[in-house]
N, C-alpha and C positions, 0 to 999 in steps of 0.2 A: 119428107123422110126419105130415107133409101133403109128397106130392108134387105142386108146384106147375105140372108141366110135364110131360106124356105124351100120348101118344097110343095109348090104349088101345082106340079106336074103330080103328087101323091093320088092314088086311087081314090083316097078319101072324099077327094075334090069332084069325082067323076060326074056327080049329081049336081052339082053348083059352082064350077068353078069360076064363069062369066058372072055370075052372083059375087063370088069371094074376091075376084079383082075389081068388080065395080065398088064392093065397099072396100076394099084398101083405098083405092084412089080418093072414096069420098072423104076416109078419114085422113087423106094427107099422105100417103106413101105414094110417093112417085114413082119411084123404081125400087125393082125387086131383083134379088139375084136368086134364081132357080139353081140348086143345086144337086147336083148326080153323086148317085153312091157305089154304082156299078154301070158297065157300058151301055145296056138296056134303058136303064132310069137316067142318064145322061142324053141319050139320045131323046129321052120324053122330056127332060128338062129344058133341052134347047128347042125342040117344039113349040113347048108352052112359052120360052122365053120369045122368041119371035113371032107367036099369034098376039102375045099383050105388049110387044115393043120394051119387054125387059133382056137381061141378061143371063147368061147360065156358065155354070163351071162343071166341069169334065173329071169325074173321079171314080176311084174304087176306093169304097169305106173298108176301115179294118174288118168289119163282120164279114165282106163279100171278099177280101183277100185269096180265101182258099180257090177260090173260083178265076181267080185272075187271068189274064192271057200271058205267056209267056213272055211278047213282047210288047208291052205296054206303051212303049211311042209308037209305033205300025199301029197298032189298035186306038188310039188316040187321034191318030193322024187325019183323018175325015173331019171327026167332030170338031176339031181346032181350027180348022179350015174357015168355019163361021164367023163373021167377025163379033157375032152377039155371044161367042163362046170366050169369057176374058179371065178365065182363071181354071186352075188344076186343083182338083179335091171334092169332096169332102176326102182325105187320106189320113191316117195317125196310127196310133196303139189304143185297142180297146184292151184292157186286162180286167174289166168288171166282168163280163158276157165270154172272153172269149173263143169266139163264134169261130174263128180262123187261129190256126196254130201259131203262136208269136213268130215264130223264126219265119213264117210264110206274111205275118203283116210286118215284118221288120223290113224284109225284101220291097213289098209291093210299094212299103213307104218311101225307100231311097229311091226307087225307081222314076216314082212321081215328082220328086224335089229335083233329080236329075233332069226330069223332061223341064219341068217348070224354070230350072238355071239355062237349059239349052234354048228355051222358047221366050223368055223374060218375061214370065207370068208369075201371076202370085198366085200362093196356094192357101187352100181352105183349109185348116188342120180340125183333127177331131183328135183330143185325146183324155182317156179316163182312166185313173189308177195304173198309169204309166207313165210318171213323170220321170222318173231319172233314165229310164231306157229313152222316151222321147228325146229328153236333152240330149242323151251322148250321139242319138242318130242326127241330129241337127247340126251338132260340135263337128261330126264328120262330114255332113251334106251341104251345109249353109253357106254362104257367102255375102260379104258386105254387098250393101245395094240391094239383093232382093226382098220382096215383099210378101207380108204372109199375113193371117189372122188365126188365132188359135178361138175357134168356135166354140160356143156354149160354155164362155169360161167360166166356172166353178170354183176356181182354187183358193187359194191363200194369199195375200200380199207378198210374201218371198216367191212363190211362183211367179207372181205378175210381174214383180220386180225383174227376175230372170228373163222371163220372153222378152220383155219390154226390155230392159237395161241390155240384157246381152245379145240378143237375137235382132232386134229393132221391129218385131211383132208387135201387131195391134191385139186388141182383146174385143172379141165378139160379146156382148150383152144383151141378154133377151130377159123373159119371164121369170128365171129364178131368181135375177134381183129384187124382187117384189115378194118374194117367200120369206115368211118370219122366221125360218131357220137359216137365214142365208147372212147372217151377222158376218162371216169372213169373206164373203164375196164381196159386201160393203165395203170393209176396211180397205182388201184390196183396190178396188176401185178408187177409193179416197187416195189411197195410196200412191198410184199412177197417176192419176189425172185425166185430165177429160181429151186430151190429145192423142192417149194411147188406145181409143175406144170408137167402135161402130156398132152401131144399133142393129138387131137383130132378131127374129122371132120364132127360128126353128120351128114355122108352122107346118105339120099341122098338131106339132109336139110341144108340151111345156107354155101350155097358155100360162098370162099374168093375172097375179092378183087384182079383181076380184074376179076374175074369169076360171080360177082357176078349176082344172077338172072338166073341162071342155074343150073341145076340138078347136087348137090354137089357129090365128088366120092373121094374114099380115095388116087386117085393120087393127090388130090390137096392139100394133107396136106403140100405139100411145099412151098406153098405160105402161109402159117399161119407160119410156122417154119421161113421160110425168115422175114417175120415182126417182129416176136419172136427176134430173133436175135440182128435187128437192135435197138428195143425197148432197148434190157437189152446189148445192145454193148458185146455180145459175139460171136465170130465165130461160123457159122452156124456148122460147123462139132463138133465143143466141145457142142455145146447147145443141136444136138439129140444127142450125146453120155450121156450126163446128163438127158434129157428127158427120154430115153429108160431105163435108169438103174432105175430113178423113176417109169417109167411102172413097169418094172422087178419086182422091190420089193411089187409096191403096188399090183399086181396079182399074183404076187409067179409063174412068166412064167421062163422058161428057160434060 
C-alpha cells in the first residue's frame, strides 16, 4: 500500500517513530507521503521522508496562511531541490475553523497552485466548508494536465463528481470512510469509482473503525482498504494494485 497523506514527522510520534514506521511496513505500507503544513513542518516532513526512504509534500496549510512568507516560491525553493519533495501542499481553504483570514487563505492557496503549475508538481488540497470558493479559485488557477488530490475527501457525490470530472483531481480516502455516519461519502466513492481514488490515513488523525479514537498511524490503512474493497466489490489485492498505480501516477513515484 501507498499512504498518500500522513504526518509521521508529527510530534506525536517523537517517542516511537521508528516503531510506527516498522508497524507500517509490517502491515504492507511500502511508501508514505509525509505532508507539511508550514515551512518548519515541511522541513521536518522532508527530513523524515529522507530517513525512512519515503517522500514529502511541501506546503502551507490554510490554518497557517496568516504566517506565510510574502514570496512563497522563494521560501519553498530550497526544499523543492530535494528529489524526495514530490508535491506542493497541503494547501486550501478551511472555513470551519477560520484560523487564518479567508482572504489570506485564498492568496496562499493561489500562490501554491501557481508554484505547482510552474514546477509541474501535483498539489495536495485541504478543503473544509469552503467548497464554492475553493472551486472558484480552481477555475481561475487550474490548468489541463495538472495533477492534484483533495485529501481527506468527505463530501457528497455531486462534489466528488465536480472535482473528478471538471478538474481531473483524485480523492484521498481515509478512515472516515469506515464511520457509521459516512453514508454520503460512501455514495460519493461509489459514484466516481476506483480510478479516481487514492488511499490515505492522515495519521495521527482520524483513525478508522475499529480503532477510532486512538492515535492513527499508517499501519491502519489496511482497515480503510478493507472497507473500500467491500464497498466497491473488488478483491483487496486487486484494489491495492489499482490504488497504488493511481498514487504513483499522481505523485510521479517509481
